[in-house]
Residue frames as a rotation matrix with the C-alpha (Angstrom) as fourth column:
MET 1
0.015 -0.878 0.478 -2.23
-0.854 0.237 0.463 -10.20
-0.520 -0.415 -0.746 -7.84
TRP 2
0.726 0.382 0.572 -3.28
-0.027 0.847 -0.531 -12.84
-0.687 0.370 0.625 -10.36
THR 3
-0.129 -0.886 -0.446 -0.31
-0.595 -0.291 0.749 -13.89
-0.793 0.362 -0.490 -12.52
ASP 4
0.266 0.289 -0.920 0.05
-0.942 0.280 -0.185 -15.53
0.204 0.916 0.347 -15.90
GLN 5
-0.733 -0.638 -0.236 1.88
-0.499 0.740 -0.452 -18.36
0.463 -0.213 -0.860 -14.13
MET 6
-0.706 0.573 0.417 -1.16
-0.223 0.379 -0.898 -18.98
-0.673 -0.727 -0.139 -11.96
GLN 7
0.261 0.801 -0.538 -3.51
-0.843 -0.082 -0.532 -18.81
-0.470 0.592 0.654 -14.96
GLU 8
-0.135 -0.445 -0.885 -1.31
-0.806 0.569 -0.163 -21.30
0.576 0.692 -0.435 -16.78
SER 9
-0.942 -0.323 0.089 -1.12
-0.307 0.726 -0.615 -23.57
0.134 -0.607 -0.783 -13.70
LEU 10
-0.377 0.897 0.231 -4.89
-0.518 0.003 -0.856 -23.38
-0.768 -0.442 0.463 -13.34
GLU 11
0.417 0.506 -0.755 -5.50
-0.900 0.111 -0.422 -24.34
-0.130 0.855 0.502 -16.91
SER 12
-0.265 -0.646 -0.716 -2.96
-0.692 0.645 -0.325 -27.28
0.672 0.409 -0.617 -16.85
LYS 13
-0.948 -0.047 0.316 -4.34
-0.284 0.576 -0.767 -28.82
-0.146 -0.816 -0.559 -13.66
LYS 14
-0.430 0.860 -0.274 -7.42
0.363 0.443 0.820 -30.93
0.827 0.253 -0.502 -13.37
LYS 15
0.182 0.630 0.755 -10.29
-0.498 -0.603 0.623 -29.74
0.848 -0.490 0.204 -11.14
GLY 16
0.936 0.244 0.254 -9.54
-0.329 0.350 0.877 -30.46
0.125 -0.905 0.407 -7.46
ASP 17
0.479 -0.822 -0.309 -5.82
0.576 0.560 -0.595 -31.19
0.662 0.107 0.742 -8.03
PRO 18
0.882 -0.047 -0.470 -4.25
0.420 -0.377 0.825 -30.13
-0.216 -0.925 -0.313 -4.69
ALA 19
-0.131 -0.981 0.146 -0.96
0.968 -0.095 0.231 -29.30
-0.213 0.171 0.962 -6.34
PHE 20
-0.143 0.134 0.981 -2.45
0.571 -0.798 0.193 -26.10
0.809 0.587 0.038 -7.75
PHE 21
0.803 0.504 0.318 -3.72
0.072 -0.612 0.788 -24.91
0.591 -0.610 -0.528 -4.42
LYS 22
0.614 -0.610 -0.501 -0.25
0.706 0.139 0.695 -25.31
-0.354 -0.780 0.516 -2.95
HIS 23
0.032 -0.624 0.780 1.25
0.827 -0.423 -0.372 -22.79
0.562 0.657 0.503 -5.47
LYS 24
-0.545 -0.391 -0.742 2.81
0.789 -0.537 -0.298 -19.88
-0.282 -0.748 0.601 -3.56
ASP 25
-0.992 0.097 0.075 1.24
-0.066 -0.938 0.341 -17.09
0.104 0.333 0.937 -5.68
PHE 26
-0.187 0.965 -0.184 -2.19
0.094 0.204 0.974 -18.65
0.978 0.165 -0.128 -5.49
ARG 27
0.031 0.233 -0.972 -1.89
0.971 0.223 0.084 -18.68
0.236 -0.947 -0.219 -1.67
THR 28
-0.787 -0.407 -0.464 -0.63
0.523 -0.839 -0.151 -15.22
-0.328 -0.361 0.873 -1.58
ALA 29
-0.764 0.608 0.217 -3.67
-0.175 -0.518 0.838 -14.07
0.622 0.602 0.502 -3.75
ILE 30
0.075 0.828 -0.555 -6.10
0.489 0.454 0.745 -15.92
0.869 -0.327 -0.371 -1.52
GLU 31
-0.214 -0.238 -0.947 -4.53
0.976 -0.101 -0.195 -14.41
-0.049 -0.966 0.254 1.53
CYS 32
-0.989 -0.140 -0.047 -4.79
0.128 -0.970 0.207 -10.87
-0.074 0.198 0.977 0.09
TYR 33
-0.458 0.889 -0.012 -8.38
-0.042 -0.008 0.999 -11.46
0.888 0.458 0.041 -0.99
SER 34
0.124 0.504 -0.855 -9.24
0.794 0.466 0.390 -12.72
0.595 -0.727 -0.342 2.54
GLN 35
-0.607 -0.396 -0.689 -7.62
0.737 -0.605 -0.301 -9.74
-0.297 -0.691 0.659 4.20
ALA 36
-0.947 0.241 0.214 -9.51
-0.084 -0.825 0.559 -7.35
0.311 0.511 0.801 1.91
ILE 37
-0.101 0.966 -0.239 -12.78
0.173 0.254 0.952 -8.98
0.980 0.055 -0.192 2.73
ASP 38
-0.067 -0.052 -0.996 -11.93
0.987 0.144 -0.074 -8.73
0.147 -0.988 0.041 6.51
LEU 39
-0.841 -0.306 -0.447 -11.13
0.406 -0.902 -0.145 -5.08
-0.359 -0.303 0.883 6.21
ILE 40
-0.657 0.729 0.194 -14.36
-0.228 -0.438 0.870 -4.35
0.719 0.527 0.454 4.17
ARG 41
0.132 0.787 -0.603 -16.56
0.508 0.468 0.723 -6.27
0.851 -0.402 -0.338 6.73
ASP 42
-0.052 -0.225 -0.973 -14.81
0.984 -0.178 -0.011 -4.35
-0.170 -0.958 0.231 9.59
ARG 43
0.871 0.389 0.300 -15.20
0.455 -0.869 -0.194 -1.04
0.185 0.305 -0.934 7.77
ASN 44
0.340 -0.813 -0.473 -11.56
0.428 -0.314 0.847 -0.29
-0.837 -0.491 0.242 8.11
LEU 45
0.946 0.258 0.197 -11.49
0.294 -0.426 -0.856 2.34
-0.137 0.867 -0.479 5.40
GLN 46
0.689 -0.694 -0.209 -8.14
-0.631 -0.716 0.298 3.66
-0.356 -0.073 -0.932 6.01
MET 47
-0.272 -0.697 0.663 -6.40
-0.204 0.715 0.668 0.38
-0.940 0.046 -0.337 5.37
LEU 48
0.167 0.318 0.933 -8.40
0.761 0.560 -0.327 -0.12
-0.627 0.765 -0.149 2.20
THR 49
0.945 0.245 -0.216 -8.00
0.069 -0.796 -0.602 3.34
-0.320 0.554 -0.769 0.77
ASP 50
0.413 -0.791 0.450 -5.13
0.779 0.051 -0.625 4.08
0.471 0.609 0.638 -1.72
SER 51
-0.055 -0.402 -0.914 -2.63
0.754 -0.616 0.226 6.41
-0.654 -0.677 0.338 -0.04
CYS 52
-0.810 -0.348 0.472 -2.93
0.581 -0.584 0.566 8.52
0.079 0.733 0.675 -3.13
LEU 53
-0.086 0.921 0.379 -6.53
0.415 -0.313 0.855 9.35
0.906 0.231 -0.355 -2.21
GLU 54
-0.256 -0.134 -0.957 -5.53
0.967 -0.029 -0.254 10.36
0.006 -0.991 0.137 1.28
GLY 55
-0.566 0.147 -0.811 -7.41
0.268 -0.898 -0.349 13.67
-0.779 -0.415 0.469 2.20
GLN 56
-0.874 0.300 -0.383 -9.46
-0.483 -0.432 0.762 13.48
0.063 0.851 0.522 -1.06
LEU 57
-0.518 0.648 -0.559 -12.03
0.174 0.719 0.672 11.06
0.838 0.251 -0.485 0.11
SER 58
-0.239 0.462 0.854 -14.83
-0.866 -0.498 0.027 11.99
0.438 -0.734 0.519 2.56
ASN 59
-0.781 0.040 0.623 -16.00
-0.408 0.723 -0.558 9.52
-0.473 -0.690 -0.548 5.24
ASP 60
0.193 0.975 0.111 -19.30
-0.434 0.187 -0.881 9.26
-0.880 0.121 0.459 3.45
ASP 61
0.528 -0.100 -0.843 -17.64
-0.836 0.115 -0.537 8.48
0.151 0.988 -0.022 0.11
GLY 62
-0.591 -0.799 -0.112 -15.39
-0.751 0.595 -0.286 6.03
0.296 -0.085 -0.952 1.64
THR 63
-0.538 0.474 0.697 -18.25
-0.290 0.673 -0.681 4.21
-0.792 -0.568 -0.224 3.29
GLU 64
0.542 0.736 -0.405 -20.09
-0.640 0.049 -0.767 4.13
-0.544 0.675 0.498 -0.14
LEU 65
0.047 -0.638 -0.769 -17.02
-0.898 0.309 -0.312 2.69
0.437 0.706 -0.558 -1.80
ALA 66
-0.822 -0.424 0.379 -16.68
-0.561 0.715 -0.417 0.10
-0.095 -0.555 -0.826 0.86
ARG 67
-0.040 0.926 0.375 -20.36
-0.412 0.326 -0.851 -0.81
-0.910 -0.189 0.369 0.54
LEU 68
0.687 0.256 -0.680 -19.93
-0.725 0.185 -0.663 -1.26
-0.044 0.949 0.313 -3.20
ALA 69
-0.353 -0.856 -0.378 -16.81
-0.829 0.474 -0.298 -3.25
0.434 0.208 -0.877 -2.84
SER 70
-0.663 0.212 0.718 -18.61
-0.437 0.670 -0.601 -5.53
-0.608 -0.712 -0.352 -0.30
ARG 71
0.388 0.922 0.003 -21.50
-0.528 0.225 -0.819 -5.96
-0.755 0.316 0.574 -2.71
CYS 72
0.424 -0.274 -0.863 -19.02
-0.859 0.181 -0.480 -6.87
0.287 0.945 -0.158 -5.64
LEU 73
-0.691 -0.722 -0.037 -17.44
-0.658 0.649 -0.383 -9.62
0.301 -0.240 -0.923 -3.42
GLN 74
0.123 0.767 0.629 -20.73
-0.864 0.394 -0.312 -11.49
-0.488 -0.506 0.712 -2.69
SER 75
-0.723 -0.397 0.565 -20.51
-0.164 0.893 0.419 -15.18
-0.671 0.210 -0.711 -3.34
GLU 76
0.004 0.856 0.516 -23.94
0.668 0.382 -0.638 -15.27
-0.744 0.347 -0.571 -5.15
PRO 77
-0.832 -0.317 0.456 -23.70
0.555 -0.512 0.656 -13.65
0.026 0.798 0.602 -8.57
ARG 78
0.051 0.895 0.444 -27.28
0.721 -0.341 0.603 -12.33
0.691 0.289 -0.662 -8.15
GLU 79
0.678 0.107 -0.727 -26.19
0.686 -0.448 0.574 -10.41
-0.264 -0.888 -0.377 -5.06
ARG 80
-0.467 -0.879 -0.100 -23.49
0.667 -0.424 0.613 -8.60
-0.581 0.220 0.784 -7.08
PRO 81
0.265 0.497 -0.826 -24.20
-0.233 -0.799 -0.555 -5.31
-0.936 0.340 -0.096 -8.81
ASN 82
0.548 -0.111 0.829 -24.35
0.808 0.328 -0.490 -5.36
-0.217 0.938 0.270 -12.57
PRO 83
-0.449 -0.881 0.150 -21.92
0.888 -0.420 0.188 -3.17
-0.103 0.218 0.971 -14.32
LYS 84
-0.239 0.392 0.889 -24.56
0.322 -0.831 0.453 -0.39
0.916 0.394 0.072 -15.19
SER 85
0.816 0.560 -0.144 -25.70
0.327 -0.240 0.914 -0.18
0.478 -0.793 -0.379 -11.52
LEU 86
0.262 -0.854 -0.450 -22.06
0.884 0.026 0.466 -0.04
-0.386 -0.520 0.762 -10.39
VAL 87
-0.618 -0.579 0.532 -21.23
0.735 -0.666 0.128 2.72
0.280 0.470 0.837 -12.75
ALA 88
0.226 0.793 0.566 -24.40
0.284 -0.609 0.741 4.55
0.932 -0.007 -0.362 -11.73
SER 89
0.870 0.124 -0.476 -23.36
0.479 0.011 0.878 4.31
0.114 -0.992 -0.050 -8.05
LEU 90
0.037 -0.967 -0.251 -19.83
0.920 -0.065 0.386 5.46
-0.389 -0.245 0.888 -8.74
THR 91
-0.041 0.102 0.994 -20.66
0.766 -0.635 0.096 8.37
0.641 0.766 -0.052 -10.96
PRO 92
0.815 0.409 0.410 -21.86
0.105 -0.801 0.589 10.71
0.570 -0.437 -0.696 -8.17
LEU 93
0.785 -0.541 -0.302 -18.60
0.411 0.091 0.907 9.97
-0.463 -0.836 0.294 -6.24
GLN 94
0.045 -0.793 0.607 -16.45
0.994 -0.027 -0.110 11.17
0.104 0.608 0.787 -9.11
LYS 95
0.168 -0.053 -0.984 -15.22
0.519 -0.844 0.135 14.69
-0.838 -0.534 -0.114 -8.25
GLU 96
-0.197 -0.294 -0.935 -13.70
-0.592 -0.724 0.353 15.67
-0.781 0.624 -0.032 -11.48
THR 97
0.645 0.599 0.475 -15.14
-0.042 0.648 -0.760 14.45
-0.763 0.471 0.443 -14.75
GLU 98
0.856 -0.500 0.127 -12.18
0.181 0.061 -0.982 15.40
0.483 0.864 0.143 -16.92
VAL 99
0.642 -0.761 -0.089 -8.59
-0.007 -0.122 0.992 15.05
-0.766 -0.637 -0.083 -15.78
PRO 100
0.559 -0.509 -0.654 -5.71
-0.814 -0.190 -0.549 15.93
0.155 0.840 -0.520 -18.12
SER 101
0.855 -0.262 -0.448 -3.60
0.137 0.947 -0.292 12.98
0.500 0.188 0.845 -18.99
SER 102
-0.117 -0.918 0.378 -0.53
-0.209 -0.349 -0.913 14.86
0.971 -0.186 -0.151 -17.84
VAL 103
-0.025 0.121 0.992 -2.05
-0.983 -0.183 -0.002 14.75
0.181 -0.976 0.123 -14.19
LEU 104
0.906 0.369 0.207 -2.88
-0.409 0.887 0.212 11.07
-0.106 -0.277 0.955 -14.39
MET 105
0.661 -0.704 -0.261 0.69
0.383 0.615 -0.690 10.39
0.646 0.356 0.675 -15.57
GLY 106
0.682 -0.390 -0.619 2.20
0.605 -0.174 0.777 12.55
-0.411 -0.904 0.118 -12.83
ILE 107
-0.165 -0.750 0.640 3.83
0.928 -0.339 -0.158 15.00
0.336 0.568 0.752 -15.17
PRO 108
-0.336 -0.028 -0.941 4.40
0.648 -0.732 -0.210 18.43
-0.684 -0.680 0.264 -13.51
HIS 109
0.747 0.647 0.154 2.57
0.578 -0.516 -0.632 21.38
-0.330 0.561 -0.760 -15.01
GLY 110
0.833 -0.379 -0.404 4.76
-0.491 -0.841 -0.225 23.39
-0.255 0.386 -0.887 -17.33
THR 111
0.135 -0.815 0.564 7.18
0.222 0.579 0.784 20.52
-0.966 0.020 0.259 -18.22
SER 112
-0.068 -0.354 -0.933 9.13
-0.835 -0.492 0.248 21.36
-0.547 0.795 -0.262 -21.30
TRP 113
0.664 0.346 0.663 8.40
0.085 0.846 -0.527 19.20
-0.743 0.406 0.532 -24.34
SER 114
0.365 -0.533 -0.763 11.47
-0.852 -0.522 -0.043 20.14
-0.375 0.666 -0.644 -26.28
SER 115
-0.679 -0.664 0.314 12.60
-0.509 0.734 0.450 16.52
-0.529 0.146 -0.836 -26.63
LEU 116
0.291 0.844 0.450 9.46
-0.065 0.486 -0.871 15.65
-0.955 0.224 0.196 -28.70
SER 117
-0.556 -0.426 0.714 9.70
0.650 0.312 0.693 14.32
-0.518 0.849 0.103 -32.22
PRO 118
-0.958 0.218 -0.187 8.22
-0.285 -0.801 0.526 16.40
-0.035 0.557 0.830 -35.03
PHE 119
-0.357 0.896 -0.265 5.10
0.284 0.374 0.883 14.28
0.890 0.240 -0.388 -34.96
GLY 120
-0.218 0.297 -0.930 4.86
0.975 0.105 -0.195 14.89
0.040 -0.949 -0.312 -31.15
GLU 121
-0.850 -0.212 -0.482 5.20
0.239 -0.971 0.005 18.57
-0.469 -0.111 0.876 -31.75
ALA 122
-0.781 0.620 -0.074 2.42
-0.262 -0.218 0.940 18.44
0.567 0.754 0.333 -34.35
CYS 123
-0.257 0.737 -0.625 0.27
0.697 0.589 0.408 16.61
0.669 -0.331 -0.666 -31.92
ILE 124
-0.366 0.039 -0.930 0.60
0.822 -0.455 -0.343 19.35
-0.437 -0.889 0.135 -29.32
ARG 125
-0.880 0.106 -0.464 -0.04
-0.254 -0.929 0.270 22.11
-0.402 0.355 0.844 -31.88
ARG 126
0.009 0.906 0.422 -3.01
0.255 0.406 -0.877 19.96
-0.967 0.116 -0.228 -33.29
ASP 127
-0.213 -0.245 -0.946 -1.54
-0.783 -0.536 0.316 20.52
-0.584 0.808 -0.078 -36.70
LEU 128
0.569 0.569 0.594 -3.41
-0.140 0.779 -0.612 18.04
-0.810 0.265 0.523 -38.97
THR 129
0.861 -0.278 -0.426 -1.27
-0.453 -0.038 -0.891 18.81
0.231 0.960 -0.159 -41.99
ALA 130
-0.074 -0.942 0.328 1.76
-0.968 -0.011 -0.249 17.79
0.238 -0.336 -0.911 -40.00
TYR 131
0.157 0.272 0.949 0.11
-0.535 0.832 -0.150 14.57
-0.830 -0.484 0.276 -38.93
MET 132
0.907 0.420 0.021 -0.21
-0.163 0.397 -0.903 13.63
-0.388 0.816 0.429 -42.58
ARG 133
0.588 -0.773 -0.237 3.35
-0.641 -0.267 -0.719 14.40
0.493 0.575 -0.653 -43.41
SER 134
-0.013 -0.584 0.812 4.67
-0.977 0.181 0.114 12.27
-0.213 -0.792 -0.573 -40.55
């Protein structure tokens, strides 16, 4: 929820300037962050889970994700996981290692691509000579 306006405001203010902390977007971000921390501590996984994942996340996986999120939010840097250990912890939770980009983009299977440019058609055919001509 961090905005460019908040970043500019932060960079233009002196440390400790109370005017920055009165900024509406900053207060909203802090409230959102505080609410997320409360949900993690209370282990309220349903409120934390993206609705797109509903039914796709086991309780054990949800608990592990909440545990990882909680560790990432620790105040002391040494208590937070490093990126390598974070990836190592998340990898076993990944159900599908490869997902077609059309699925990620929400494009229904069997969608017609008739409106593609000649270059787009060449990409679908994996026609390298057509790539070069485009």
